[in-house]
C-alpha positions in Angstrom: 116.1 70.5 84.5 117.9 73.7 84.5 121.4 72.2 83.9 123.0 71.5 80.6 122.4 67.9 79.5 125.3 66.0 78.2 125.7 62.9 76.0 127.6 59.8 77.0 130.4 60.6 74.6 131.2 63.8 76.4 133.0 61.9 79.1 135.5 60.6 76.4 136.2 63.8 74.4 135.2 67.4 75.1 133.9 67.9 71.5 130.9 70.2 71.7 127.6 68.3 71.0 124.9 70.0 68.9 122.3 67.4 70.0 122.6 68.1 73.7 118.9 68.0 74.2 118.2 64.8 72.3 118.2 62.8 75.5 115.9 65.2 77.4 112.5 63.4 77.6 109.8 65.3 75.8 107.1 64.8 73.1 109.6 66.2 70.6 112.3 63.6 71.3 109.7 60.9 71.5 108.6 61.5 68.0 110.2 59.6 65.1 113.2 61.5 63.5 111.4 61.5 60.2 108.5 63.5 61.7 110.9 66.0 63.2 112.8 66.4 59.9 109.6 66.8 57.9 108.2 69.3 60.4 111.3 71.4 60.5 111.7 71.3 56.7 108.1 72.4 56.1 108.5 75.4 58.4 111.8 76.4 56.8 110.4 76.0 53.3 107.2 77.9 54.2 109.3 80.8 55.6 111.6 80.9 52.6 108.7 81.1 50.1 106.7 83.9 51.8 106.3 87.0 49.7 108.2 90.2 50.7 106.6 92.1 53.5 104.4 89.2 54.8 105.3 89.8 58.5 102.0 88.4 59.8 102.4 85.0 58.2 106.1 85.0 59.2 105.0 85.6 62.8 102.5 82.7 62.5 105.3 80.4 61.3 107.5 81.5 64.2 104.9 80.2 66.7 105.5 76.4 66.1 109.3 77.0 66.3 109.0 78.7 69.7 106.5 76.1 70.9 108.8 73.2 69.8 111.7 74.7 71.6 109.6 75.1 74.8 108.3 71.6 74.6 111.8 70.2 74.0 113.0 72.2 77.0 115.5 74.1 74.8 116.1 77.5 76.5 115.5 80.5 74.4 119.0 81.8 75.2 120.5 78.6 73.9 118.3 78.7 70.8 119.4 82.3 70.0 123.1 81.6 70.8 123.2 78.7 68.3 121.6 80.9 65.6 124.1 83.7 66.0 126.8 82.4 63.7 124.5 81.5 60.7 122.6 84.7 61.2 125.8 86.7 61.0 126.6 85.1 57.7 123.0 85.8 56.4 123.4 89.5 57.5 126.8 89.7 55.7 125.3 88.3 52.6 122.2 90.5 52.6 123.5 93.8 53.9 124.1 94.9 50.3 120.3 95.1 49.8 120.3 98.3 51.9 121.9 100.2 49.1 121.2 98.1 46.0 117.4 98.1 46.2 116.1 101.3 44.6 113.6 103.5 46.5 113.2 106.4 48.8 116.4 107.3 50.6 116.3 106.9 54.4 119.9 107.7 55.2 123.2 108.4 53.5 126.5 106.7 54.1 128.8 109.1 52.3 127.8 109.0 48.6 125.7 105.9 49.1 122.0 106.1 49.9 120.3 103.6 52.1 116.7 103.2 50.9 113.6 102.4 52.9 112.8 99.6 50.5 116.3 98.2 51.0 115.8 98.3 54.8 112.5 96.5 54.5 113.8 93.8 52.2 116.9 93.2 54.3 114.9 93.0 57.4 112.5 90.5 55.9 115.3 88.4 54.6 116.7 88.3 58.2 113.2 87.5 59.5 112.8 84.6 57.2 116.3 83.4 58.1 115.5 83.6 61.8 112.4 81.4 61.5 114.1 78.8 59.2 117.3 78.7 61.3 115.2 78.4 64.5 113.4 75.3 63.0 116.8 73.8 62.0 118.4 74.5 65.5 115.5 72.9 67.2 115.8 69.9 64.9 119.6 69.4 65.4 119.4 70.1 69.1 116.7 67.4 69.8 117.8 64.8 67.2 121.0 62.8 67.4 123.1 62.7 64.2 122.5 58.9 63.7 118.8 59.4 64.1 118.9 62.3 61.6 120.8 60.0 59.1 118.1 57.4 59.7 115.4 59.9 58.8 117.4 60.9 55.6 117.6 57.2 54.6 113.9 56.8 55.1 113.3 59.8 52.9 115.4 58.1 50.2 118.6 60.1 50.3 121.2 58.0 48.5 122.8 55.3 50.7 126.4 56.3 49.8 125.7 59.9 51.0 124.2 58.8 54.4 127.0 56.3 55.0 129.7 58.8 54.2 128.1 61.4 56.5 127.8 58.8 59.3 131.4 57.7 59.1 132.7 61.3 58.9 130.7 62.2 62.0 132.2 59.3 63.9 135.7 60.0 62.7 135.4 63.6 63.7 135.3 62.6 67.4 138.4 60.5 66.9 140.2 63.4 65.3 139.3 65.7 68.1 140.4 63.1 70.7 143.8 62.7 69.0 144.3 66.4 68.7 143.6 66.9 72.4 146.0 64.1 73.3 148.8 65.6 71.3 148.1 69.1 72.7 148.2 67.8 76.3 151.4 66.0 75.5 153.0 69.1 74.1 151.9 71.3 77.0 153.2 68.8 79.5 156.6 69.0 77.8 156.5 72.8 77.6 156.8 72.6 73.8 156.3 75.4 71.4 158.0 78.3 73.2 158.1 81.5 71.0 156.4 82.2 67.7 158.7 80.0 65.7 158.3 77.2 68.2 154.6 77.4 68.1 154.5 77.3 64.3 156.7 74.2 64.3 154.5 72.7 67.0 151.3 73.3 65.0 152.9 71.8 61.9 154.0 68.7 63.9 150.6 68.3 65.6 148.8 68.6 62.3 151.0 66.0 60.6 150.7 63.6 63.6 146.9 64.0 63.7 146.6 63.2 60.0 148.9 60.2 60.4 147.0 58.8 63.4 143.6 59.6 61.7 144.6 57.5 58.7 145.8 54.6 60.9 142.6 54.8 62.9 140.5 54.8 59.8 142.2 51.7 58.5 141.6 49.9 61.9 138.0 51.1 62.0 137.3 49.8 58.4 138.8 46.4 59.2 136.7 46.2 62.4 133.5 47.2 60.6 134.1 44.6 57.9 134.8 41.9 60.5 131.4 42.7 62.1 129.5 42.4 58.8 129.4 46.0 57.6 127.8 46.0 54.1 127.6 49.7 53.3 124.8 50.7 55.6 124.6 51.9 59.2 121.3 50.6 60.5 119.4 52.3 63.3 119.4 50.4 66.6 116.1 51.9 67.7 112.7 51.0 66.2 110.6 54.1 65.9 106.8 53.9 66.1 104.4 56.4 64.6 101.7 57.2 67.1 98.3 58.6 66.0 99.2 61.8 68.0 102.5 62.2 66.1 100.7 61.8 62.7 98.0 64.3 63.7 100.5 66.9 65.0 102.6 66.6 61.9 99.7 66.8 59.5 98.4 69.8 61.4 101.8 71.5 61.2 102.1 70.9 57.5 98.6 72.1 56.9 99.2 75.2 58.9 102.4 76.0 56.9 100.6 75.5 53.6 97.6 77.6 54.6 99.8 80.4 56.0 101.8 80.5 52.8 98.7 80.4 50.6 97.1 83.2 52.6 100.2 85.3 52.3 100.4 84.9 48.6 96.7 85.7 48.3 97.1 88.8 50.5 94.6 87.5 53.1 97.2 87.8 56.0 
């Protein structure tokens, strides 16, 4: 329970899986992927549409995110670690609000004044991003990529988009596998000594990976056509909507809608 769960493909390649908790038994992973996607999207949309300064409603929306992570046995440390990269991008994009939003100066950075209103707006942007990203991280951590594509197909995302995403996801593992094979071969032969040697090695590895990837793509396409591929990647698991899942999802959507409405009306 305390160890890091791993998928079956991890024994083949060491590519890092985002959906490491998709195989952990829990009410979250037992729910249909569509329910998980709709729930995460509703929380993220609710957080994104909250008015500025609605910290109370934002805290309310954070509760189902934390509850879902706990139910799915996703450690808080892992949840925060997976949010670090996207949050850094959000911080970089919103840090200009500290000096661009007019208001009462709170500090000075040389000739530039940091305003209290700018701090409040930047902080709330980060707060909304934390809640929305938390919902997204719980979703991708507990839902395998094929199941997520199945949910997108059910929600009428164009078939060509889901098929392209599914094939790209599968090819990514093959690319990483080929890259690791070539790197091991180069290290075993003590290739790439010196800066110039390393540059030549990287160019050679990149060219070999692209060549092998093209050859594998051709073989994969022929194998798929021989097995009856017609443009769709069907799900191998039949998902059943239980009354409990419908009730929980309806309650979550209603909670998000009520929280957002109360925030806009100034009740919370």
